[in-house]
LUMBA-418012 format. One line per 8 residues: for each residue x, y, z of C-alpha. Coordinates in pm, whole numbers. Layout:
X Y Z; ...
This chain:
-428 1745 -917; -257 1554 -1195; -249 1175 -1205; 68 1026 -1062; -51 673 -1141; -286 549 -1412; -378 185 -1469; -540 139 -1808
-753 -171 -1883; -519 -415 -1709; -592 -787 -1744; -395 -1052 -1555; -437 -1430 -1551; -283 -1701 -1336; -302 -1998 -1568; -666 -2029 -1668
-792 -1809 -1385; -854 -1445 -1473; -740 -1236 -1175; -794 -892 -1330; -1028 -818 -1617; -990 -472 -1769; -913 -284 -1447; -861 91 -1478
-795 339 -1201; -607 658 -1127; -431 804 -826; -357 1176 -822; -38 1312 -672; -89 1361 -298; -399 1141 -271; -480 843 -57
-689 600 -263; -815 269 -129; -909 -55 -302; -1190 -252 -142; -1305 -604 -219; -1340 -953 -85; -1051 -1198 -75; -971 -1306 -431
-1117 -994 -591; -781 -888 -739; -664 -621 -496; -320 -768 -424; -271 -857 -791; -333 -493 -878; -51 -381 -648; 180 -657 -769
117 -550 -1129; 204 -189 -1048; 530 -292 -881; 632 -519 -1170; 598 -850 -986; 316 -961 -1219; 301 -899 -1593; -37 -812 -1744
-165 -984 -2055; -325 -657 -2167; -333 -294 -2067; -64 -70 -1925; 60 98 -1608; 168 461 -1631; 361 627 -1347; 431 999 -1366
367 996 -1740; 600 701 -1806; 483 358 -1918; 626 113 -1663; 421 -190 -1767; 727 -390 -1872; 982 -228 -1645; 1181 -447 -1406
1079 -430 -1039; 1407 -268 -936; 1360 1 -1202; 1011 70 -1068; 1154 107 -717; 1418 343 -853; 1140 549 -1015; 988 606 -670
736 327 -611; 757 129 -285; 544 -177 -208; 463 -308 141; 325 -656 66; 59 -848 251; 224 -1049 527; 502 -787 563
779 -1011 418; 1051 -869 637; 1379 -1060 668; 1325 -1240 1001; 1686 -1350 1047; 1816 -993 1000; 1805 -725 1266; 1572 -426 1245
1871 -213 1142; 1973 -459 869; 1617 -468 733; 1624 -91 703; 1959 -108 524; 1805 -351 274; 1527 -99 208; 1784 167 126
2006 -43 -99; 1962 199 -392; 2030 510 -183; 2351 692 -100; 2512 640 244; 2393 984 354; 2038 914 236; 2043 581 421
2147 753 744; 1871 1010 701; 1621 735 618; 1703 539 932; 1661 849 1147; 1325 922 982; 1219 561 1044; 1306 584 1413
1130 920 1443; 816 777 1282; 831 451 1481; 1019 520 1807; 975 161 1925; 1204 45 1644; 1496 249 1776; 1505 36 2088
1479 -278 1876; 1749 -180 1624; 1978 -475 1706; 1696 -723 1761; 1619 -991 1502; 1311 -886 1310; 1151 -1228 1346; 1126 -1178 1722
921 -858 1695; 549 -848 1763; 312 -841 1464; 257 -468 1500; 629 -399 1525; 692 -611 1215; 434 -406 1024; 599 -86 1139
932 -222 1017; 787 -321 681; 653 31 629; 973 191 755; 1178 -24 518; 964 88 222; 1007 453 320; 1387 427 300
1374 524 -69; 1152 827 2; 884 690 -234; 656 915 -430; 399 634 -438; 352 393 -148; 159 70 -212; 21 -79 110
-134 -426 112; -342 -506 422; -135 -307 674; -378 -385 960; -395 -760 896; -382 -954 1222; -319 -647 1439; -494 -544 1759
-729 -243 1733; -494 -7 1917; -204 -101 1689; -428 -66 1384; -518 285 1494; -148 369 1529; -65 229 1184; -344 430 1020
-223 743 1198; 123 684 1055; -20 639 704; -191 975 739; 137 1135 850; 324 976 559; 69 1119 319; 88 1462 485
464 1444 430; 415 1424 55; 381 1054 -33; 89 940 -246; -74 622 -111; -264 336 -274; -409 128 7; -552 -225 -1
-735 -290 324; -997 -531 458; -1087 -283 733; -1310 -87 499; -1438 145 768; -1093 276 856; -979 280 493; -1276 490 381
-1226 727 675; -864 781 566; -890 788 187; -1011 1060 -49; -1138 815 -310; -1203 443 -339; -1251 166 -592; -1444 -155 -530
-1319 -472 -699; -1531 -783 -749; -1396 -1088 -932; -1122 -888 -1098; -1335 -596 -1216; -1395 -244 -1089; -1766 -237 -1006; -1780 95 -820
-1565 403 -770; -1599 748 -626; -1536 964 -326; -1470 770 -8; -1755 934 182; -1990 875 -109; -1907 505 -124; -1929 472 253
-2293 581 226; -2374 346 -62; -2609 62 46; -2412 -205 -143; -2080 -101 12; -2235 -75 356; -2392 -419 333; -2087 -589 183
-1800 -422 367; -1909 -201 657; -2155 -419 844; -2347 -264 1132; -2072 -68 1302; -2224 274 1248; -2118 557 1013; -1768 606 888
-1601 875 1102; -1495 1202 935; -1140 1214 801
């Protein structure tokens, strides 16, 4: 598989604090890759750099062979990169339907109609909530909406930041099942997730970030068996289930 995304020696600082320090990683077309690390390790900054919301001091981001390091966020979206941020960031005062329309603002009317039907097929609960204000949805429904909104552009690369944050176990299981279906449908996925056990069960490969640096990388099953990863991120919950 060829690389759809390559991050090359990216460094990012917020004032005097170095958030990323020479981070490099790749994501092949069709893969699910996960980023693991404690809070403050640089995972969200990595995604924000890819989507153009943060500018690196050094290094570059290459998407499908094109350097997008200095591209505007809307141009990166137009290239096929969709970002579901931590905390969902839906428009609470808008209805579910209006949130989906916002996700498809760059698409043709026909593509928007198709996108809304795909969203409702993927998340049937949203169909019944179409005219409901998004801010009144449950946390799980809001996460479904955030993902559905990102899928309106039919992204080639989907960036997911903590999709299970604050969700009940049954809802988390549903969200991870949807991610697997999205990937099977052709989207490449870069996943940031505190639930390392589920992330490693889903992903093909993983990177571990500590204080803004990649300290480990490899196959997801290989890292799941590593003593450092097990002690730091997996706890005592037993082996990671097969994908």
